[in-house]
C-alpha positions in Angstrom: -21.5 16.3 57.2 -22.6 12.7 56.9 -20.8 9.9 58.6 -19.9 8.2 55.3 -18.5 11.4 53.9 -16.4 12.0 57.0 -14.9 8.5 56.7 -14.1 9.0 53.1 -12.4 12.3 53.9 -10.3 10.5 56.6 -9.3 7.8 54.2 -8.3 10.4 51.6 -6.3 12.3 54.2 -4.6 9.1 55.2 -3.6 8.3 51.7 -2.3 11.9 51.1 -0.3 11.8 54.3 1.1 8.3 53.4 2.2 9.3 50.0 3.7 12.6 51.2 5.8 10.6 53.8 6.8 8.1 51.1 7.8 11.0 48.8 9.9 12.6 51.5 11.7 9.4 52.3 12.3 8.7 48.6 13.7 12.2 48.1 16.1 11.7 51.0 17.2 8.3 49.6 17.8 9.9 46.2 19.8 12.8 47.7 22.0 10.7 49.9 22.6 7.9 47.3 26.3 7.6 46.4 27.2 8.6 42.8 27.7 5.9 40.3 31.0 6.0 38.4 30.9 6.6 34.7 33.4 3.8 34.1 36.0 1.8 36.0 39.5 1.6 34.4 42.5 -0.6 35.2 46.0 0.6 36.0 46.9 0.4 32.4 43.9 2.6 31.4 41.7 -0.1 29.9 38.0 0.2 30.7 36.9 -2.7 33.0 33.3 -1.7 33.5 31.0 0.9 31.9 28.2 2.6 33.8 25.7 0.4 32.1 27.5 -2.7 33.5 27.4 -1.2 37.0 23.7 -0.3 36.8 22.8 -3.8 35.4 24.7 -5.5 38.3 23.1 -3.2 40.9 19.6 -3.9 39.4 20.3 -7.7 39.5 21.2 -7.6 43.2 18.3 -5.4 44.1 15.8 -7.4 42.2 16.7 -10.7 43.6 17.5 -9.9 47.2 17.7 -12.2 49.2 17.3 -15.2 46.9 19.4 -13.6 44.2 22.4 -13.4 46.6 22.3 -17.1 47.1 22.0 -17.7 43.3 24.7 -15.2 42.5 27.0 -16.9 45.0 26.3 -20.3 43.4 26.9 -18.7 40.0 30.3 -17.2 41.0 31.5 -20.3 42.9 30.3 -23.0 40.5 28.6 -22.0 37.2 25.5 -20.3 35.9 23.8 -23.5 35.0 24.3 -24.9 38.5 22.8 -21.7 40.0 19.6 -22.3 37.9 19.4 -26.1 38.6 16.5 -27.6 40.5 18.7 -28.5 43.5 19.5 -24.8 44.0 16.2 -23.2 43.0 14.2 -25.8 45.0 16.8 -26.4 47.6 16.5 -25.9 51.4 18.1 -22.4 51.4 15.6 -21.1 48.8 12.7 -22.8 50.6 13.8 -21.2 53.8 13.9 -17.7 52.1 10.4 -18.3 50.7 9.1 -19.1 54.2 10.9 -16.1 55.6 8.9 -13.9 53.2 5.6 -15.3 54.4 5.0 -13.1 57.5 5.3 -9.9 55.4 3.1 -11.3 52.6 0.4 -12.3 55.2 0.6 -8.8 56.8 0.2 -7.1 53.4 -2.7 -9.3 52.5 -4.5 -8.6 55.9 -4.0 -4.8 55.3 -5.3 -5.0 51.7 -8.3 -7.1 52.8 -9.1 -4.7 55.7 -8.9 -1.7 53.3 -11.2 -3.4 50.8 -13.7 -4.3 53.5 -13.6 -0.8 54.9 -14.3 0.7 51.4 -17.1 -1.8 50.8 -18.7 -1.0 54.2 -18.6 2.7 53.4 -20.1 2.1 50.0 -23.0 -0.1 51.1 -23.7 1.4 54.6 -24.3 4.9 53.2 -27.8 4.1 52.1 -29.5 5.1 55.3 -28.4 8.7 55.6 -30.7 9.6 58.4 -29.3 6.9 60.7 -25.8 8.0 59.8 -26.4 11.7 60.7 -28.0 10.8 64.1 -27.9 7.2 65.2 -30.4 7.8 67.9 -33.2 8.5 65.4 -35.8 5.8 65.4 -38.0 5.3 62.3 -41.5 6.4 62.8 -44.1 3.8 61.8 
């Protein structure tokens, strides 16, 4: 088996293992997730929230964490228009949250770039198959 083919097989095995682990974790999260109520009623029997309202609220919080928590707090304490104003959106709290995301973004970028360079190296270094099979071979002149 050539060196290039072996590296591609290792890469494929790594991807399969990664997605298998991701699937198992996702299944566990799905199984252990708490059930969502069909609707919430008041003491008098009037419907306060329907399931769609609950799902929309959950999606809003999950989509905008952590900056959405700050905006939702501003929206609940003052008004919706204040939460979308430039002093909140470009304020010091939101800027701090943007900077706190930076290490994760940099690590993801380094990983993606490393994977791309690895794939390009495999693609372009596979031209000299004899040297890949046995690196001690010296070309005969």
